[in-house]
N, C-alpha and C positions, 0 to 999 in steps of 0.2 A: 760140474756137478758138485764137487766138494765145496766150492765157494758158496753155492746156493744152500747147501746143507748147513754150513757154518752160519750164514746170514739168517737162516730159518731158526736155528737154535738160539742165536743172539736175540732175535725178535721175540721168541717165546719167553726167554729169561727177562727181557726188558718189560714185556707186558705183565709178567708175574710180579716183578718188583713194583711196577706202577700200581697194580691192584692192591698189593700189600701196603704200599705207602698211603693210598686212599683210605684203606680200612683203619690203619693206625691213626691217621689224621682224624677220622670220624670218632674213633674211640677216645682220643685225647679230648676232643670237643665235648663228647658225652660225659667224660669224667669231670671236666671243669664245670659243666652245667649242673651235674649231680651234686658236686661239692658245694657249689653256690646255693643250691636249693636246700641242702641239708643244713648249712650254716645259717641260712635265712630262717628255716623252721626252728632251729635251736634258739636263735636270737629272739624270734617272736615269742616262743614259749617262755624265755627268761624275762622278757619285758612284760608280757601279759601277767605273769605270776601264776603260781600253782595253787591258789586258794580253793578253787573248785574241785581239785583232785587231791587225793590222799597220797602223800609221799611214802616211800618205804620206811618203816620204822616209827611211824606216827600212829 
């Protein structure tokens, strides 16, 4: 019985770590995609020029 209890606890810990790993992998991917989108939007705005919009201080 003790061996089964230890195996059960090890299985629960292993599953928890697997789920946490998958969540962190998804969050890392989402962070990279978000950073690429933000850099792309900033670059597009810089290339397009801000003539149609008023800048602060003008």
